[in-house]
PALUM-956084 format. One line per field, with one value per residue (C-alpha): x negated, y, z negated. Coordinates in nm, 2 decimals. Each point is the difference from the previous one (the first is absolute). Example, Ala and Ser with C-alpha at 12.3 -4.5 7.8 and 13.67 -1.06 7.14 Angstrom:
BEGIN
u c(-1.23; -0.14)
v c(-0.45; 0.34)
w c(-0.78; 0.07)
This chain:
BEGIN
u c(-2.58; -0.33; -0.20; -0.25; -0.28; 0.02; 0.02; -0.31; -0.20; 0.11; -0.08; -0.35; -0.07; 0.12; -0.20; -0.32; 0.04; 0.06; -0.32; -0.20; 0.08; 0.01; -0.29; -0.15; -0.08; 0.36; 0.15; -0.23; 0.14; -0.20; -0.04; -0.17; -0.26; -0.16; -0.07; -0.06; 0.26; -0.04; 0.12; 0.12; 0.09; 0.14; 0.03; 0.13; -0.10; 0.17; 0.12; 0.03; 0.15; -0.30; -0.33; 0.02; 0.32; -0.09; 0.04; 0.36; 0.11; 0.23; -0.05; -0.17; 0.05; -0.07; 0.05; 0.19; 0.02; -0.01; 0.25; 0.02; 0.37; 0.02; 0.37; 0.13; 0.36; 0.21; 0.20; 0.05; -0.31; 0.11; -0.23; -0.34; -0.18; 0.08; -0.21; -0.02; -0.19; -0.19; -0.12; -0.33; -0.09; 0.21; 0.21; 0.02; 0.13; 0.20; 0.01; 0.15; -0.03; 0.05; -0.31; -0.15; -0.36; -0.06; 0.09; 0.34; 0.34; 0.06; -0.10; 0.10; 0.00; 0.09; -0.27; -0.03; -0.28; -0.07; -0.25; -0.08; -0.22; -0.24; -0.27; 0.01; 0.23; 0.02; 0.20; 0.12; -0.02; -0.21; 0.24; 0.30; 0.21; 0.22; 0.36; 0.18; -0.07; 0.14; -0.07; 0.12; 0.12; 0.02; 0.16; -0.07; 0.11; -0.02; 0.25; -0.13; 0.09; -0.24; 0.11; -0.12; -0.29; 0.18; 0.01; 0.22; -0.10; 0.27; -0.06; 0.13; -0.18; 0.01; -0.19; -0.05; 0.02; 0.33; 0.17; 0.26; -0.09; 0.08; -0.01; -0.23; -0.07; -0.30; -0.13; -0.37; -0.11; -0.16; -0.25; -0.12; -0.04; 0.10; 0.20; 0.37; 0.31; 0.23; 0.38; 0.19; 0.33; 0.30; -0.01; 0.38; 0.05; 0.33; -0.13; -0.20; -0.29; -0.27; -0.06; -0.34; -0.18; 0.09; -0.02; -0.01; 0.03; 0.02; 0.11; -0.11; 0.22; -0.20; 0.30; -0.14; 0.21; -0.07; 0.14; -0.06; 0.07; 0.14; -0.24; 0.23; -0.02; 0.00; -0.18; 0.32; 0.23; 0.15; -0.16; 0.13; -0.16; 0.01; -0.06; -0.14; -0.04; -0.24; -0.11; -0.37; -0.11; -0.37; -0.04; 0.08; -0.09; 0.33; 0.30; 0.37; 0.22; 0.27; 0.21; 0.36; 0.12; -0.30; -0.25; 0.12; -0.11; 0.25; 0.07; -0.06; 0.08; 0.02; -0.09; -0.37; -0.23; -0.38; -0.22; 0.06; 0.15; -0.14; 0.10; -0.07; 0.09; 0.04; -0.22; 0.27; 0.08; 0.36; 0.00; -0.10; -0.01; -0.03; -0.02; 0.01; 0.05; 0.33; 0.04; 0.23; 0.02; 0.20; 0.20; 0.09; -0.05; 0.12; -0.29; -0.13; -0.36; -0.06; 0.08; -0.11; -0.35; -0.22; -0.03; 0.36; 0.06; 0.13; -0.14; 0.24; -0.05; 0.14; -0.01; 0.07; 0.05; -0.01; -0.33; 0.11; 0.32; 0.24; -0.07; 0.17; 0.12; -0.29; -0.06; -0.10; -0.28; -0.10; 0.34; -0.13; 0.24; 0.15; -0.07; 0.30; 0.05; 0.26; -0.28; -0.16; -0.16; -0.15; -0.23; -0.15; 0.35; 0.11; -0.29; 0.06; -0.26; -0.32; -0.16; 0.07; -0.12; -0.25; -0.16; -0.15; 0.12; -0.09; 0.23; -0.13; 0.17; -0.18; -0.07; 0.34; 0.17; 0.08; 0.01; -0.22; -0.02; -0.28; 0.06; -0.15; 0.21; -0.10; 0.11; 0.31; 0.22; 0.32; 0.04; -0.30; -0.11; -0.15; 0.31; 0.15; -0.18; -0.36; -0.22; -0.36; -0.28; -0.01; 0.15; 0.07; 0.03; 0.29; 0.08; 0.34; 0.10; 0.34; -0.01; -0.06; 0.16; -0.20; -0.26; -0.34; -0.29; -0.30; -0.22; 0.01; -0.14; 0.19; -0.29; -0.19; 0.26; -0.29; -0.12; 0.06; -0.07; 0.15; 0.30; 0.21; -0.22; 0.09; -0.22; 0.09; 0.15; -0.02; 0.09; -0.08; 0.11; -0.10; -0.03; -0.29; 0.02; 0.09; 0.30; -0.14; 0.14; -0.25; 0.05; -0.28; 0.04; -0.20; -0.03; -0.16; -0.19; 0.09; 0.17; -0.25; -0.18; -0.08; -0.15; 0.09; 0.15; 0.12; -0.24; 0.06; -0.17; 0.23; -0.03; -0.07; 0.22; -0.11; 0.15; 0.17; 0.16; 0.26; 0.16; 0.31; -0.03; 0.15; 0.20; 0.37; 0.10; -0.25; -0.06; 0.06; 0.08; -0.32; -0.29; -0.36; -0.16; -0.15; -0.37; -0.21; -0.18; -0.20; -0.11; -0.11; 0.12; -0.18; -0.12; -0.06; 0.26; 0.12; 0.02; -0.26; -0.14; 0.03; -0.21; -0.04; 0.37; 0.12; 0.38; 0.15; 0.35; 0.27; -0.07; 0.16; 0.00; 0.00; 0.33; -0.19; -0.30; -0.12; -0.28; -0.17; 0.03; 0.25; -0.06; 0.06; -0.08; -0.01; -0.16; -0.29; 0.06; -0.34; 0.18; 0.31; 0.32; 0.11; -0.21; 0.31; 0.18; -0.29; -0.05; -0.35; -0.29; -0.02; -0.21; -0.07; 0.16; -0.06; 0.28; -0.06; 0.09; -0.02; 0.00; 0.10; -0.08; 0.32; -0.16; -0.21; 0.30; 0.21; -0.27; -0.01; 0.36; 0.01; 0.36; 0.36; 0.14; 0.30; 0.32; 0.15; 0.37; 0.07; 0.34; 0.08; 0.24; -0.26; 0.22; -0.17; -0.32; -0.17; -0.16; -0.25; 0.14; -0.36; -0.05; -0.28; -0.23; -0.30; -0.05; -0.23; 0.13; 0.18; 0.04; 0.35; 0.12; 0.16; 0.38; 0.15; 0.09; -0.35; -0.18; 0.20; 0.08; -0.21; -0.26; 0.04; -0.23; -0.32; 0.01; -0.31; -0.21; -0.36; -0.23; -0.24; -0.36; -0.23; 0.16; -0.14; -0.11; -0.21; 0.11; 0.18; 0.20; 0.22; 0.37; 0.14; 0.36; 0.21; 0.34; 0.25; 0.18; -0.01; 0.12; -0.04; -0.31; -0.11; -0.33; -0.07; -0.27; 0.09; -0.20; 0.08; 0.26; 0.20; -0.11; -0.04; -0.36; 0.00; 0.25; -0.20; 0.29; 0.36; 0.11; 0.13; -0.25; -0.01; 0.00; -0.33; -0.30; -0.12; -0.29; -0.01; -0.30; 0.03; -0.26; -0.02; -0.28; 0.21; 0.14; -0.12; -0.11; 0.29; 0.29; 0.23; 0.29; 0.11; 0.35; 0.12; 0.36; 0.14; 0.37; 0.18; -0.30; -0.32; -0.31; -0.26; -0.36; -0.26; -0.35; -0.29; -0.22; -0.34; -0.25)
v c(0.57; -0.18; 0.03; 0.28; -0.16; -0.32; 0.19; 0.21; -0.31; -0.19; 0.29; 0.05; -0.37; -0.02; 0.30; -0.12; -0.35; 0.13; 0.20; -0.27; -0.25; 0.23; 0.06; 0.34; 0.10; -0.05; 0.20; 0.30; 0.29; 0.13; 0.28; 0.04; 0.26; -0.03; -0.36; -0.10; -0.17; 0.09; -0.20; 0.24; -0.15; 0.30; 0.33; -0.02; 0.26; 0.08; -0.28; 0.05; -0.25; -0.01; 0.19; 0.11; 0.19; 0.19; 0.34; -0.09; -0.12; 0.26; 0.04; -0.19; -0.36; -0.23; -0.37; -0.07; -0.38; -0.30; -0.26; -0.30; 0.06; 0.20; 0.07; 0.22; 0.01; -0.20; 0.31; 0.33; 0.13; 0.18; 0.23; -0.16; 0.32; 0.28; 0.31; 0.15; 0.29; -0.18; 0.24; -0.18; -0.10; 0.25; -0.12; -0.38; -0.26; -0.29; -0.29; -0.35; -0.29; -0.37; -0.22; -0.34; -0.06; -0.28; -0.12; -0.12; 0.12; -0.26; 0.22; 0.36; 0.30; 0.36; 0.26; 0.36; 0.25; 0.36; 0.22; 0.37; 0.23; 0.24; 0.08; -0.37; -0.30; -0.18; -0.32; -0.09; -0.38; -0.19; -0.22; 0.14; -0.13; -0.30; 0.09; -0.33; -0.29; -0.28; -0.24; 0.21; 0.36; 0.23; 0.27; 0.27; 0.36; 0.30; 0.24; 0.32; 0.28; 0.28; 0.21; -0.27; -0.14; -0.33; -0.29; -0.31; -0.29; -0.23; -0.34; -0.36; -0.27; -0.34; -0.13; -0.36; -0.15; -0.18; 0.31; 0.20; 0.35; 0.30; 0.37; 0.18; 0.36; 0.08; 0.28; 0.06; -0.01; 0.32; -0.17; -0.24; 0.15; -0.24; -0.23; 0.00; -0.11; -0.19; 0.02; -0.26; 0.12; -0.22; -0.33; -0.04; 0.03; -0.01; -0.27; -0.32; 0.16; 0.19; 0.38; 0.15; 0.29; 0.28; 0.37; 0.25; 0.37; 0.21; 0.34; 0.24; -0.17; -0.33; -0.18; -0.26; -0.09; -0.34; -0.15; -0.38; -0.21; -0.35; -0.27; -0.14; -0.36; 0.09; 0.29; 0.14; -0.05; 0.32; 0.10; 0.13; 0.32; 0.04; 0.31; 0.03; 0.30; -0.01; 0.26; 0.01; 0.11; 0.10; 0.01; -0.37; -0.10; -0.17; -0.01; 0.00; -0.15; 0.26; -0.22; -0.08; -0.36; -0.10; 0.13; -0.18; 0.16; 0.20; -0.13; 0.29; -0.20; -0.35; 0.12; 0.07; -0.11; -0.01; 0.11; 0.36; 0.16; 0.31; 0.22; 0.36; 0.23; 0.38; 0.22; 0.04; -0.38; 0.06; -0.09; -0.36; -0.11; -0.36; -0.10; -0.34; -0.15; -0.17; -0.27; 0.11; -0.36; -0.07; 0.32; 0.07; -0.33; -0.23; -0.24; -0.27; -0.06; -0.23; 0.29; 0.31; 0.16; 0.23; 0.28; 0.12; 0.22; 0.34; 0.19; 0.06; 0.25; -0.02; 0.30; 0.05; 0.35; -0.10; -0.18; -0.34; -0.05; 0.03; -0.03; 0.16; -0.22; -0.07; 0.22; -0.15; 0.24; -0.15; -0.12; -0.13; -0.01; -0.35; -0.18; -0.02; -0.35; 0.14; 0.16; -0.34; -0.12; 0.35; -0.06; 0.35; 0.16; -0.29; 0.03; 0.37; 0.08; -0.20; 0.09; -0.16; 0.03; -0.27; -0.10; 0.31; 0.34; 0.27; 0.20; 0.34; 0.26; 0.33; 0.29; 0.15; -0.34; -0.06; -0.36; -0.10; -0.33; -0.12; -0.33; -0.22; -0.09; -0.26; -0.06; -0.22; -0.13; -0.18; -0.12; -0.11; -0.27; -0.22; -0.01; 0.21; 0.21; 0.07; 0.22; 0.13; 0.12; 0.35; 0.24; 0.36; 0.16; 0.24; 0.24; 0.10; 0.22; 0.07; 0.38; -0.02; -0.34; -0.04; -0.25; 0.12; -0.21; 0.02; -0.27; -0.16; -0.35; -0.08; -0.13; -0.32; -0.27; -0.26; 0.08; -0.27; 0.15; -0.29; -0.09; 0.29; 0.25; 0.26; 0.23; 0.30; -0.08; 0.03; 0.37; 0.17; 0.36; 0.27; 0.38; 0.22; 0.30; 0.23; -0.21; -0.15; -0.35; -0.27; -0.35; -0.26; -0.33; -0.27; -0.05; -0.25; 0.18; 0.32; 0.09; -0.04; -0.30; -0.27; -0.27; -0.36; -0.17; -0.31; -0.22; -0.14; 0.30; 0.27; 0.38; 0.21; 0.27; 0.35; 0.27; 0.30; 0.31; 0.24; 0.29; 0.23; 0.37; 0.15; 0.26; -0.05; -0.01; -0.27; -0.19; -0.37; 0.06; 0.11; -0.25; 0.04; -0.25; -0.25; 0.01; -0.32; 0.05; -0.33; -0.05; -0.36; -0.17; -0.30; 0.13; -0.33; -0.23; -0.29; 0.15; 0.02; -0.33; -0.07; 0.23; 0.26; 0.11; 0.30; -0.02; 0.25; -0.11; 0.05; 0.37; 0.18; 0.37; 0.15; 0.16; 0.30; 0.16; 0.30; 0.20; -0.02; -0.37; -0.26; -0.33; -0.34; -0.37; -0.29; -0.33; -0.03; -0.35; -0.12; -0.23; 0.10; -0.20; -0.17; -0.28; -0.09; -0.07; -0.19; 0.28; 0.09; -0.11; 0.08; 0.30; 0.19; 0.34; 0.34; 0.19; 0.36; 0.34; 0.25; 0.38; 0.20; 0.38; 0.18; 0.29; -0.23; -0.21; 0.30; 0.13; -0.34; 0.04; 0.13; -0.05; -0.08; -0.35; 0.02; -0.16; -0.30; -0.09; -0.29; -0.04; -0.04; 0.30; 0.22; 0.06; 0.14; 0.05; 0.33; 0.20; 0.28; 0.33; 0.10; -0.31; -0.13; 0.29; -0.02; 0.26; -0.02; -0.27; 0.10; 0.36; 0.16; 0.00; 0.32; 0.00; -0.02; 0.36; 0.11; -0.23; 0.09; 0.36; 0.26; 0.18; 0.37; 0.19; 0.10; -0.26; -0.22; -0.22; -0.03; -0.28; 0.04; 0.09; -0.18; -0.34; -0.24; 0.22; -0.01; 0.13; 0.31; 0.08; 0.29; -0.04; 0.27; 0.07; 0.27; 0.13; 0.19; 0.18; 0.05; -0.32; -0.26; -0.21; -0.33; -0.16; -0.34; -0.26; -0.37; -0.33; -0.30; -0.13; 0.32; 0.12; 0.37; 0.09; 0.39; 0.28; 0.27; 0.24; 0.04; 0.36; 0.26; 0.11; 0.26; -0.06; -0.05; -0.24; -0.14; -0.22; -0.20; -0.18; -0.36; -0.15; -0.38; -0.02; -0.20; -0.24; -0.33; -0.03; -0.09; 0.12; 0.28; 0.19; 0.36; 0.11; 0.36; 0.08; 0.33; 0.04; -0.30; -0.08; -0.20; -0.13; -0.25; -0.08; -0.25; 0.05; -0.22; 0.06; -0.17; 0.03)
w c(8.16; -0.01; -0.32; 0.04; -0.20; 0.20; 0.32; -0.08; -0.09; 0.31; 0.23; -0.14; 0.03; 0.36; 0.10; -0.17; 0.14; 0.36; 0.00; -0.17; 0.27; 0.31; 0.23; -0.12; 0.36; 0.10; -0.29; 0.04; 0.20; 0.29; 0.25; 0.33; 0.07; 0.34; 0.07; -0.36; -0.22; -0.37; -0.30; -0.27; -0.34; -0.18; 0.18; 0.36; 0.25; 0.33; 0.23; 0.37; 0.25; 0.23; -0.01; 0.36; -0.07; -0.31; 0.17; 0.10; -0.33; -0.16; -0.38; -0.28; -0.09; -0.29; -0.07; -0.32; 0.04; 0.23; 0.11; 0.23; 0.03; 0.32; -0.02; -0.29; 0.12; 0.25; 0.08; -0.17; -0.19; -0.32; -0.19; -0.10; -0.10; -0.25; -0.06; -0.35; -0.14; -0.28; -0.27; -0.03; 0.36; 0.21; 0.29; -0.03; 0.24; -0.15; 0.26; 0.00; 0.24; 0.04; -0.01; 0.03; -0.09; 0.24; 0.35; -0.12; -0.10; -0.27; -0.30; 0.06; -0.24; 0.00; -0.07; -0.13; 0.00; -0.06; 0.19; 0.02; 0.19; -0.17; 0.26; 0.08; -0.05; -0.33; -0.05; -0.35; 0.03; 0.25; 0.19; -0.19; -0.30; 0.03; -0.10; -0.01; -0.25; 0.21; 0.29; 0.29; 0.05; 0.30; 0.21; -0.25; 0.02; -0.24; -0.17; -0.15; -0.24; 0.08; -0.29; -0.24; 0.21; -0.01; 0.25; -0.01; 0.23; 0.14; 0.15; 0.01; -0.20; -0.17; -0.30; 0.12; 0.35; -0.08; -0.14; 0.19; 0.13; -0.22; 0.08; -0.24; -0.10; -0.23; -0.22; -0.08; -0.37; -0.12; -0.21; 0.27; 0.35; 0.27; -0.22; 0.07; -0.19; 0.24; -0.01; 0.21; 0.15; -0.02; 0.20; -0.01; 0.38; 0.19; 0.24; -0.04; 0.18; -0.19; 0.04; 0.05; 0.18; -0.24; 0.09; -0.28; -0.08; -0.32; -0.10; -0.28; -0.25; 0.03; 0.14; 0.24; 0.31; 0.17; 0.32; 0.06; 0.31; 0.03; 0.11; 0.26; 0.13; 0.37; 0.18; 0.13; -0.30; -0.15; -0.33; -0.33; -0.13; -0.38; -0.22; -0.35; -0.24; -0.30; -0.25; -0.08; -0.35; 0.01; -0.38; -0.04; 0.35; 0.04; 0.25; -0.06; 0.28; 0.08; 0.23; -0.12; -0.07; -0.22; 0.24; 0.31; 0.33; 0.21; 0.35; 0.24; 0.32; 0.14; 0.36; -0.03; 0.28; -0.02; -0.29; 0.07; -0.31; -0.17; -0.29; -0.11; -0.29; -0.01; -0.21; -0.27; 0.00; 0.10; 0.37; 0.09; 0.36; 0.13; 0.37; 0.17; 0.35; 0.06; 0.27; 0.29; 0.11; -0.31; -0.05; 0.37; 0.19; -0.28; 0.07; -0.22; -0.10; 0.30; 0.23; -0.18; 0.02; -0.20; 0.25; 0.03; -0.30; -0.12; -0.29; -0.29; -0.28; -0.36; -0.23; -0.37; -0.14; -0.37; -0.04; 0.13; -0.21; 0.30; 0.37; 0.31; 0.29; 0.23; 0.31; 0.33; 0.09; 0.34; 0.12; 0.33; 0.29; 0.04; 0.33; 0.23; 0.16; 0.24; 0.19; 0.08; 0.23; 0.00; -0.30; 0.01; -0.07; -0.23; -0.24; -0.09; -0.28; 0.05; -0.33; -0.34; -0.35; -0.10; -0.33; -0.17; -0.11; -0.25; -0.23; -0.13; -0.21; 0.05; -0.24; 0.07; -0.07; 0.37; 0.11; 0.29; 0.19; 0.23; 0.18; 0.27; 0.31; 0.25; 0.36; 0.01; 0.28; -0.09; 0.36; 0.21; 0.23; -0.27; -0.21; -0.28; -0.25; 0.13; -0.21; 0.07; -0.22; 0.17; -0.25; -0.10; -0.34; -0.06; -0.28; -0.14; -0.28; -0.16; 0.08; 0.37; 0.06; 0.32; 0.11; 0.11; 0.13; -0.23; 0.17; 0.34; 0.03; 0.31; 0.21; 0.06; -0.04; 0.05; -0.35; -0.26; -0.34; -0.18; -0.22; -0.13; 0.19; 0.26; 0.20; -0.23; -0.34; -0.38; -0.04; -0.33; -0.07; -0.25; -0.03; -0.10; -0.24; 0.30; 0.09; 0.32; 0.06; 0.09; 0.14; 0.00; 0.19; 0.17; 0.37; 0.23; 0.28; 0.17; 0.33; 0.28; -0.15; 0.26; -0.23; 0.05; -0.31; 0.18; -0.20; -0.34; -0.16; -0.12; 0.05; -0.31; -0.13; -0.10; -0.23; 0.15; -0.16; 0.14; -0.17; 0.02; -0.08; -0.32; 0.20; -0.07; 0.37; 0.08; -0.32; 0.07; 0.36; 0.17; -0.03; 0.10; 0.24; -0.25; -0.08; -0.03; -0.33; 0.00; 0.37; -0.07; 0.32; 0.14; 0.34; 0.17; 0.15; -0.20; -0.35; -0.27; -0.14; -0.37; -0.21; 0.28; 0.04; -0.19; -0.01; -0.25; -0.10; -0.25; -0.06; -0.30; -0.04; -0.36; -0.10; -0.14; 0.16; -0.21; 0.13; 0.34; 0.09; 0.10; -0.17; 0.15; -0.07; 0.25; 0.06; 0.25; 0.15; 0.14; 0.25; 0.19; -0.06; -0.33; -0.16; -0.21; 0.32; 0.16; 0.26; -0.11; -0.22; -0.37; -0.08; -0.32; 0.08; -0.16; -0.17; 0.08; -0.15; 0.28; -0.07; 0.31; -0.01; 0.08; 0.18; 0.23; 0.07; 0.10; 0.22; 0.18; 0.11; 0.35; 0.13; -0.10; 0.06; 0.23; -0.13; 0.17; -0.04; -0.23; 0.16; 0.36; -0.01; -0.16; -0.30; -0.31; 0.20; -0.10; 0.28; -0.07; 0.14; 0.07; 0.21; -0.24; 0.10; -0.24; -0.27; -0.31; -0.22; -0.32; 0.12; 0.01; 0.36; 0.14; 0.02; 0.35; -0.02; -0.09; 0.24; 0.31; -0.06; 0.17; -0.22; -0.02; 0.25; -0.17; -0.28; 0.03; -0.23; 0.13; -0.06; -0.30; 0.06; -0.05; 0.03; -0.13; -0.29; -0.32; -0.24; 0.13; 0.31; 0.13; 0.11; 0.23; 0.10; 0.16; -0.12; 0.23; -0.28; -0.38; -0.17; -0.27; 0.06; -0.17; 0.09; -0.17; 0.03; -0.03; -0.02; 0.22; -0.25; 0.03; -0.34; -0.05; -0.04; 0.00; 0.05; 0.19; 0.06; -0.13; 0.04; 0.24; 0.27; 0.26; 0.38; 0.18; -0.02; -0.33; -0.12; -0.32; -0.14; -0.14; -0.23; -0.03; -0.25; -0.24; 0.25; 0.14; 0.36; 0.23; 0.22; -0.13; 0.15; -0.03; 0.05; 0.07; -0.08; 0.13; -0.07; 0.15; 0.22; -0.06; 0.17; -0.12; 0.08; -0.10; -0.14; -0.12; -0.30; 0.04; -0.29)
């Protein structure tokens, strides 16, 4: 454990020194309004990708910091934002990121900032607080305990350039906001290689769970995955290593491939889920590193039911069909499955403690004319949960193979899941372009990615199975051939969705790369890039959904592929669908729900209906999220025609639905309140 007093002093000196020597114009956050770029030293107003597209931008955005480092993760993006209901400032965003202050990656730090919205955005610390006290740190993520308004950052770091890497977790000092006490996890590793890229989660008991990945020698070597547990004590701002054998890490697997691990904890802290891609080239084809590749993987899931003390045997979730060489030279038949898991995934445990996985799959052909093991950047994102045990397509980036987004990038990738208070399941991700694009990116300029969101309804028959066609919430695409030049591109990447989203907004963070590609990989120029907090109004998002995304089989034999019995016919999102019996049975003669009049209305309207016989009647009004707004009738009624008045004086303008239930039958209509 580092000495707290020394740490505090070093942190303050580093922060003050960095700002004293940095260019003030570069460290100030900014926004765009019309054609003017504003330098804002303290309070940061809304940031939009490009002034010409303000009307298309969904939600409110704010810059919490800047970074020249345009990659936050080389694979899986763990949580980088946590929302707390602060007693003083209200709903507050806690955001972390990796930063360099100059056009270089030599000195690199991890940053933290808080921001809140109270009629306008307020950012606590201009540029953010520097967490680490060393020479180089990076690849930060965030664990949270919402009950205690507590966040624990995790990252890898070193104190001096010659020092080995260590994996670090940190706690913020109560008396000094933005100053963190660092705790280095054990560096007693089972191989000669170092371990970095931590991913972290925490339950209500303040037990921090960390997964780290081996820094292998070759790009196609298998990787060890190690697991740590540590107990955080807020009163002393200290950690206790809970691993057995003097705190040594637990080897979860030696078969990892790519930087794709993720970890999640249930609401009671008992269920812990860890997922990782395993190389099929090693496990099935018995290849060596000179023959193996990074594109041919399955997704494996590890689960602990006792808070991380014991782990079940891993489950092969994807279990792709193995190619059959006996079918050669017919490569179409020999390839079998032509999708494989790549380098990013997301583990989420929902409000009912059900484990969900979202993972990116790329096109892959074991046998093809150019040789073995060809992968492409076209991709899809699939969802799986342990209750349904089926794979459903949540995003389709299977278009434009001429795109070249850059290293570790696919057309659609980086999924991040969370629920709202009503149980609707959301997935945010980044995507390069949209189907139908005809732009030419054959030059050295890279295309820019945008942030999309899809969602699955809370209804038990469709939850996690039926996904809305994703909505583009940033609309920042460069509309000319060749890609946007440095400073003009708006490439939103490495999106992270907050685990908790109380109230009426989803909350996300991402980097806006001002030049497509990766400067750290010499694919683009260095630019000083905004770190954005984005609030998406849930009601506006749901009203933007207009269709369901059809499923596509992950496996050639269509096994575990869910198909909507209603053939993906669109109905209002979040609303309970009719059962098959209700939807297809004939309504009794004389039973009819008429449209309301007037429609649209302000603030009152009349709803009329006809009953063929005496019976139990229930007439209910719902909002677009499926929440009950008003019960207009719930009693026995006589046969004949009836009219009921509805007063929307206390409601906001928008679309509402009214549903008439008569015995085992029902009908539903839509109405619009415009004030």
